[in-house]
C-alpha positions as CSV (number, residue, x, y, z in Angstrom):
1,M,-102.8,70.3,-48.2
2,Q,-101.0,67.0,-47.3
3,A,-102.8,63.8,-46.3
4,G,-103.9,63.8,-42.7
5,E,-103.9,67.6,-42.4
6,T,-107.1,69.5,-41.7
7,A,-107.9,72.9,-42.9
8,V,-107.6,75.7,-40.2
9,E,-110.6,78.0,-40.2
10,P,-109.7,81.7,-40.1
11,Y,-110.3,83.3,-36.7
12,V,-112.1,86.2,-38.4
13,L,-114.2,86.3,-41.5
14,C,-114.7,89.5,-43.5
15,E,-116.6,90.3,-46.7
16,T,-117.5,93.7,-48.2
17,D,-120.5,94.2,-50.5
18,S,-120.8,96.6,-53.4
19,R,-122.4,99.3,-51.2
20,G,-119.3,99.4,-49.0
21,V,-120.7,97.5,-46.0
22,A,-118.0,95.3,-44.4
23,R,-119.2,92.4,-42.4
24,I,-116.7,91.0,-39.9
25,T,-117.6,87.7,-38.2
26,L,-115.7,86.3,-35.1
27,N,-115.2,82.7,-36.1
28,R,-114.6,80.5,-33.1
29,P,-118.1,79.2,-32.6
30,R,-117.1,76.2,-30.5
31,Q,-115.4,78.5,-28.1
32,F,-118.2,81.0,-28.2
33,N,-115.9,83.3,-30.0
34,A,-113.6,83.8,-27.1
35,L,-110.9,86.4,-27.7
36,S,-107.7,84.4,-27.9
37,E,-104.4,85.9,-28.8
38,E,-104.9,84.7,-32.4
39,M,-108.4,86.1,-32.6
40,L,-107.3,89.5,-31.3
41,A,-104.5,89.6,-33.9
42,A,-106.8,88.7,-36.7
43,L,-109.5,91.2,-35.6
44,Q,-106.9,93.9,-35.3
45,A,-105.6,93.2,-38.8
46,Q,-109.1,93.4,-40.3
47,L,-110.0,96.6,-38.5
48,D,-106.7,98.3,-39.5
49,A,-107.3,97.3,-43.1
50,I,-110.9,98.6,-43.1
51,A,-110.0,101.9,-41.4
52,T,-107.8,102.9,-44.3
53,N,-110.1,101.6,-47.0
54,P,-112.0,104.5,-48.6
55,H,-114.6,102.1,-50.1
56,V,-115.9,100.9,-46.8
57,R,-118.7,103.0,-45.4
58,V,-120.1,100.9,-42.5
59,V,-118.9,97.9,-40.5
60,V,-121.1,95.2,-39.0
61,L,-119.4,93.1,-36.3
62,A,-121.0,89.7,-35.6
63,G,-120.2,86.3,-34.0
64,A,-120.5,82.9,-35.6
65,G,-122.5,80.1,-33.9
66,K,-124.6,80.5,-30.7
67,A,-122.8,83.5,-29.2
68,F,-121.6,86.9,-30.0
69,C,-118.4,86.8,-27.8
70,A,-117.7,85.1,-24.4
71,G,-114.7,87.4,-23.6
72,H,-111.1,86.4,-23.2
73,D,-109.9,82.8,-23.7
74,L,-109.5,81.8,-20.0
75,K,-107.9,78.5,-20.8
76,Q,-105.2,80.2,-22.8
77,M,-104.7,82.8,-20.1
78,L,-104.4,80.1,-17.5
79,A,-101.7,78.4,-19.5
80,H,-99.5,81.6,-19.2
81,P,-99.3,82.5,-15.5
82,D,-97.1,85.5,-16.0
83,Q,-98.0,89.1,-15.2
84,H,-96.1,90.5,-18.2
85,Y,-98.0,88.2,-20.5
86,Y,-101.3,89.4,-19.0
87,E,-100.3,93.0,-19.3
88,D,-99.4,92.6,-23.0
89,L,-102.6,90.6,-23.7
90,F,-104.8,93.3,-22.1
91,A,-102.8,96.1,-23.8
92,R,-103.4,94.4,-27.2
93,C,-107.1,94.0,-26.5
94,S,-107.4,97.6,-25.4
95,Q,-105.7,98.7,-28.6
96,M,-108.1,96.7,-30.7
97,M,-111.1,98.3,-28.8
98,L,-109.7,101.7,-29.3
99,T,-109.2,101.0,-33.0
100,I,-113.0,100.5,-33.3
101,Q,-113.5,104.0,-31.8
102,R,-110.8,105.7,-33.9
103,M,-111.7,104.3,-37.3
104,P,-113.7,106.7,-39.5
105,Q,-116.5,104.2,-40.3
106,P,-119.4,103.6,-37.9
107,V,-119.2,100.1,-36.4
108,I,-122.4,98.2,-35.6
109,A,-122.4,95.3,-33.2
110,R,-124.8,92.5,-34.2
111,V,-125.4,90.8,-30.9
112,H,-127.0,87.4,-30.5
113,G,-126.6,84.8,-27.7
114,I,-124.3,85.9,-25.0
115,A,-121.9,88.9,-24.8
116,T,-119.8,88.5,-21.6
117,A,-116.8,90.2,-20.1
118,A,-114.6,91.4,-23.0
119,G,-117.4,90.5,-25.3
120,C,-119.7,92.9,-23.5
121,Q,-116.8,95.4,-23.7
122,L,-116.7,94.9,-27.4
123,V,-120.5,95.7,-27.7
124,A,-119.9,98.9,-25.6
125,M,-117.0,100.0,-27.8
126,C,-118.9,99.7,-31.0
127,D,-120.6,102.9,-32.1
128,L,-124.0,101.3,-32.4
129,A,-125.4,97.9,-31.3
130,V,-128.5,95.9,-32.3
131,A,-129.4,92.9,-30.2
132,S,-131.6,89.9,-30.6
133,S,-134.3,89.7,-28.0
134,E,-132.6,86.5,-26.9
135,A,-129.2,88.1,-26.3
136,K,-127.8,88.4,-22.8
137,F,-125.0,90.6,-21.4
138,A,-122.7,90.3,-18.4
139,V,-119.3,91.4,-17.2
140,S,-118.8,88.2,-15.3
141,G,-115.1,88.1,-14.5
142,I,-115.9,88.6,-10.8
143,N,-117.5,85.2,-10.8
144,V,-114.0,83.7,-11.2
145,G,-112.3,86.2,-9.0
146,L,-111.3,88.6,-11.8
147,F,-112.8,92.0,-11.7
148,C,-113.6,93.1,-15.3
149,S,-111.4,96.2,-15.1
150,T,-110.9,96.8,-18.8
151,P,-114.5,96.1,-19.7
152,S,-115.5,98.6,-16.9
153,V,-113.9,101.4,-19.0
154,A,-116.3,100.9,-21.9
155,L,-119.3,99.9,-19.8
156,S,-119.1,102.9,-17.6
157,R,-119.0,105.2,-20.6
158,N,-122.2,103.6,-22.0
159,I,-124.5,103.3,-19.0
160,G,-125.0,104.9,-15.7
161,R,-122.4,104.4,-13.0
162,K,-124.5,102.5,-10.5
163,A,-125.9,100.2,-13.2
164,A,-122.4,99.6,-14.5
165,F,-121.0,98.9,-11.0
166,E,-123.8,96.6,-10.1
167,M,-123.0,94.5,-13.2
168,L,-119.3,94.5,-12.4
169,V,-119.6,93.4,-8.8
170,T,-122.4,90.9,-9.2
171,G,-121.5,89.4,-12.6
172,E,-125.2,88.9,-13.2
173,F,-126.7,88.8,-16.7
174,I,-129.0,91.4,-18.0
175,D,-131.4,90.7,-20.9
176,A,-131.6,92.6,-24.2
177,E,-134.5,94.8,-23.1
178,T,-132.6,95.9,-20.0
179,A,-129.5,96.5,-22.1
180,H,-131.6,98.7,-24.3
181,H,-133.1,100.6,-21.3
182,L,-129.7,101.2,-19.9
183,G,-128.3,102.4,-23.2
184,L,-125.9,99.6,-24.0
185,V,-127.7,98.8,-27.2
186,N,-129.6,100.9,-29.6
187,R,-132.3,98.5,-30.8
188,V,-133.7,95.1,-29.9
189,A,-135.3,92.8,-32.5
190,P,-136.8,89.3,-32.6
191,P,-134.1,86.9,-33.8
192,D,-135.7,86.5,-37.2
193,Q,-135.7,90.3,-37.7
194,L,-132.2,91.0,-36.3
195,D,-130.5,91.5,-39.7
196,A,-133.4,93.5,-41.2
197,T,-133.2,95.9,-38.2
198,I,-129.5,96.2,-38.7
199,E,-130.1,97.0,-42.4
200,Q,-132.3,99.9,-41.4
201,L,-129.4,101.4,-39.6
202,V,-127.0,100.6,-42.4
203,D,-129.2,102.2,-45.0
204,A,-129.7,105.3,-42.9
205,I,-125.9,105.7,-42.6
206,L,-125.2,105.0,-46.3
207,S,-127.7,107.8,-47.2
208,K,-125.4,110.4,-45.6
209,P,-122.1,111.6,-46.8
210,A,-119.1,109.6,-45.6
211,E,-117.0,112.8,-45.0
212,S,-119.5,114.2,-42.5
213,I,-119.9,110.8,-40.8
214,A,-116.1,110.5,-40.3
215,I,-115.7,114.0,-39.1
216,G,-118.6,113.6,-36.7
217,K,-117.5,110.3,-35.3
218,S,-114.0,111.7,-34.5
219,L,-115.5,114.8,-32.9
220,F,-118.0,112.8,-30.9
221,Y,-115.5,110.7,-29.0
222,R,-112.9,113.5,-28.5
223,Q,-115.4,116.0,-27.1
224,I,-117.2,113.6,-24.8
225,E,-114.1,113.4,-22.5
226,L,-113.5,117.1,-22.4
227,P,-114.8,119.8,-20.0
228,M,-117.8,121.6,-21.4
229,A,-116.1,124.8,-22.5
230,E,-113.2,122.9,-24.3
231,A,-115.8,120.5,-25.9
232,Y,-117.7,123.4,-27.3
233,Q,-114.5,125.0,-28.6
234,L,-113.5,121.8,-30.4
235,A,-117.0,121.2,-31.7
236,G,-117.2,124.8,-33.1
237,Q,-113.8,124.3,-34.9
238,T,-114.9,121.0,-36.3
239,M,-118.3,122.3,-37.5
240,A,-116.6,125.2,-39.2
241,C,-114.2,122.8,-41.0
242,N,-117.2,120.5,-41.9
243,M,-119.1,123.5,-43.3
244,M,-116.2,124.0,-45.8
245,E,-116.6,120.4,-47.1
246,P,-118.4,120.1,-50.5
247,C,-121.0,117.8,-49.0
248,A,-122.1,120.4,-46.4
249,Q,-122.1,123.1,-49.0
250,E,-124.3,121.0,-51.3
251,G,-126.6,119.9,-48.4
252,V,-127.2,123.4,-47.1
253,T,-127.7,124.8,-50.6
254,A,-130.2,122.0,-51.3
255,F,-132.1,122.8,-48.1
256,V,-132.3,126.5,-49.0
257,E,-133.4,125.7,-52.5
258,K,-135.9,123.2,-51.2
259,R,-134.6,120.2,-53.1
260,P,-133.0,116.8,-52.2
261,P,-129.2,117.0,-51.9
262,V,-127.1,115.3,-54.6
263,W,-124.1,113.9,-52.9
264,A,-120.9,113.7,-54.9
265,N,-118.7,110.6,-54.7
266,S,-118.2,110.3,-50.9
267,E,-115.6,107.6,-50.9
268,N,-112.6,109.8,-50.3
269,R,-112.5,110.9,-46.7
């Protein structure tokens, strides 16, 4: 680094522990982790790398500083008053959101502070979410004249229609307990117990075979958008394939023999 230069902090931090838990941290704390173009690109790159890494079993997604994520970077958007720019930006954001759903590992949102607009969308797109009791959620674009259209896709697939629409047209915040009641988050914990509560979920997932988790996650999201009969057909086919996996054979055999299962190395999905 030359004199007068300052180090540029990475937009996204990532570390993976020896158990295969990857912890991704959005790293724009002074901007409340707003999803700038650079942040989206960095997060997409990390998710793509993790998705193909057989050593990663679980992902925890968090935000640095006082907030989880405040949505899109409105200042950056305002500097590019061009519809093609906006279409490309929202397409890249949607691709990143879909990557979370399509990757084989469960992704847990660690939510503290605020999660607004695309930040609330990010919580909804994660497979699981644990919130601090001090967390607040909103799809608040309507407050600046911008209906949160892309966040509405994820939100309306997590909570009831009327509750989702009320959030979208009022832009009002809901607290963590309300988010839990509506189904946006799985668990709520006091701030000093947030990480311990997340670890309980992580441990539960790590105790199960990675192959079955990956198969189940893929099936879960594919079937949920299908008509009932087609969903059952796909689920039956998936379950039959799963039953042929060594982990299922061992698990069922162990159950019949009334002993704990002994999972083989489950890194290769």
